[in-house]
MARTI-309210 format. One record per residue (C-alpha): x, z, y. Coordinates in steps of 0.25 Angstrom, whole numbers, plus 5000, padded with zeros to 4 digits. Each point is the difference from the previous one (the first is absolute). Layout:
XZY...
! end
This chain:
576648095527499649925010498950015011499349935005500650005014501349954994500950124998500750034988499650154998499450094989498850095006501050115002500949925008499149955010499450164999501550045005500149885011498950025004500250165001501249975009499449925008498750105003501250125002500749905009498650005008499650135000501550045006499749935012498550055002500350144994501150015011499049965013499050104995500950115000500449995013498649985006499550124992501050085006499849965012498450025000500550164993500750035013498949955009499250144999501150075004500249935013499550075013499149885005499350014986499250115008499649905009499349914990498549994999499250024989499949844996501549995000500150134994499249934989500649864998501250095000499750094989499549854992501249955002500850114995499250014988500149844997501450015003500050114989499349904991500749885003501550084995499350054988499749884997501249925004500950124993499149994987500549884991501350094999499550114994499049924992501249934995500850124998499050074991499649864992501649974997500549994987498549974994500049854998499049995012500849925011498949875002498950125001500950075009500249895009498649965001499550155003501150025011499949855007498550055001500450115005501149935011498849925004499150125003501250085007500049875009498649995002500250165005501149965009499149905008498950115002501150095003500849905010498949965006499550165002501350055007500049865009498450045003500650165004501049955006499649885009498650115004501050105006500949905006499049905007498850095001499049904999499149894992501449925000500650084988498949944989500249865004501650025000499850074986498949894995501249905004501050054992498950024987500049864999501449995002500450094987498849944992500749865004501450044997499850104987498749944993499549865006501249935001500550054986498649954994500249865008501450004993499450024988498649904999501249885007500850034988499050004989499549875006501249935001500550044985498649954997500449865008501349994994499350034984499149895003501049915005500850044986499049984993499749855004501449964998500050104986499149874995501149905001501250074997499550124992500650165003499150015013499450124993501350065000500349995015499350125006501250084991501349925005500650055014499750145001500650074989501350045008499550115010
! end
């Protein structure tokens, strides 16, 4: 079976490939989240925690809850897969696991910003903390969401241009309609 993206794979083969790719992505994200969450849990047992004001304690509680939610969302796909293995639902599993991963990344963004806010408020004791967190939040957004969406938009417009060129050439030499399936079927 051939998909419109040029790969020669069945729906199940595609789901297997996408699941493997998703697992690699999750391994990176889960490790970082687990380390961050472990540090957050340890903070409350430090002697300086008693010195925090109400605002900073509230930021801490929100940060820990966001960290827990992030861990759940990024570990969730593993449980989802385990419970559905052998039920011939891999394409659906990949879709839902992918959605959970995106949710986990959004929660991780919130956790990172909240943790930075707490740390910088304690370290700086001034409004500069908010500006620094705002700058880092924009950087996270750019790296995690804006750049990928920009690359996706550029890729789509480049493919559209190639297809239009292929159609123009296809009128003379025939075979222009087949060009999207050529070239990327190997990987």
